N, C-alpha and C positions, 0 to 999 in steps of 0.2 A: 382469789386472794381474800384473805380475811383482814389484812391491815394495809392501809395506805398512808399511815402516819406512825409516829412513835408512841401511840396510845395502846395500852394493854387491852387485849381482847380475851375474855375468859374462855377457857378450853371448851366448855359446853356450848358457848355461842359459836365457836369455830366449827364444831361438829354439826350443829344445827344448820349453819350456813351451807356446809358441805352436802348435807342431806337434801336441803331445799334446792340446791343447784345441781343435784345428781352428778357429783364428781366421779371421775374414774380412778382417782388416786389422790393421796395426800402427801405433799412434800413440804416439810418445814425447813426453813433456811436460817442458819445461824452463823455467827463468827465465834470461833473457839477462844478460850482463855487458858492461860497456864504460864509456864516460864517464858522468859524473854528469848529463849533459844528454841522452843518448840515450834515446829512448822508442819504444814501439810493439810491435806483434806481427808476427812473421814466421814463415813456415812453410817448411821445407826438404823436398826430395825428392832422391833419388840421381840425379846427372847420368847415370849409366849406365842408369837406369830412367825414361826420359822419360815413359813411360806412367803414372807415378805423379803427374805434375804436376797433372792434373785433380783427383785425390784431395786433394792438398795445397791446391789453390786452393779447393775446396769447404770444407775445414776452416778455412782462413784467413777466408773470407767469413763463415762462421758465428760464429767466435770474435770477430772484430772487431765484427760487428753486435751481439753481446750484451754485450761488455765496453766497447764504445765507445773502444777504444784506437786509436792511430794505425796505419794499415795500411802496414806496411813491405814488404809484398809476399810473393810466393812465389819462392824462390830454389833453384837447384840447389846441392847440398851443397858443391861446390868453392868457393862464394862465402862459406862460413862462415869465421869468423876462425881456427878451429882446423883448417881443411882438411876433407877428406871426413869424413862422419859414419858411423861403422861400423855403427850400428844400422840405417841405411838400406840399406847395401850387403851386409851379411852375412846369410846365406850366399848364394852366387851360384848354387846348384843350381836346376834347373828345377822342382823340386817346391814352391818357395817363390814362388808366383805372386801372392799377395795384395798389395794396395797398402800402401804405408808412407809415413809422413810424420813429421817432427819439428816440434813447435810450440814456439817461444820466446814465451811468454805476454807478458812485459814485461821491462823492464830493472830488475833488482833493485838495480843500482848508482845508479839515479836516484830520489832521495827524493820528488820531486814526482810522478813517474809512479806510484810505489807509493802515495802518499797518495791519488791519484785512485781507486785500487782499495781504499782503506781503509774501505770500508763493512763491516759485519759480515762476517767471513771466510766464514761459511757462505753468505751471499748472493753473494759474489764467486765462490765455488766452484760454486754452483748456476748462476750466469750462464755461467761457463766451460763447465760440463757441457752446458747448454742450447745453447751455441754449437757445441760439438763434435757434439751430436746433430743440430742443424740441418745441419751440414756432411755428416754421414753420410747423412742423408735426401736431401740434394741429390745426393750421389754415387751412392748405391745405389738411390735412389727410395723413395717411401713417405711 
């Protein structure tokens, strides 16, 4: 984990920490924004790293199955409303071969979608974590 508070950590510091800790994968977790009626989970991978798509798909499968959210699919990051997603693309050096994905858990702008996740927050967090674990097992085996 690169953050344990609501304080911004620069992207290069995140990558350095990952290298220092010899991570096996990078997963960035976000809440989506948009209209008040948009809902569901979507997972992104870098268009320039198409080999990461199976990793993103495994995470998407796991999270959707545990949270019961609408499956909005796996998309390359050029489909994101904000354009390409830096955490998925940086850095481009060959020593950074581990898979990476960005999960948009649900639309924070949709009160109905959030209410569906409004069972005790620790239970929602555990379900999300179980979904990620299921995806990691699907991808890495085990």
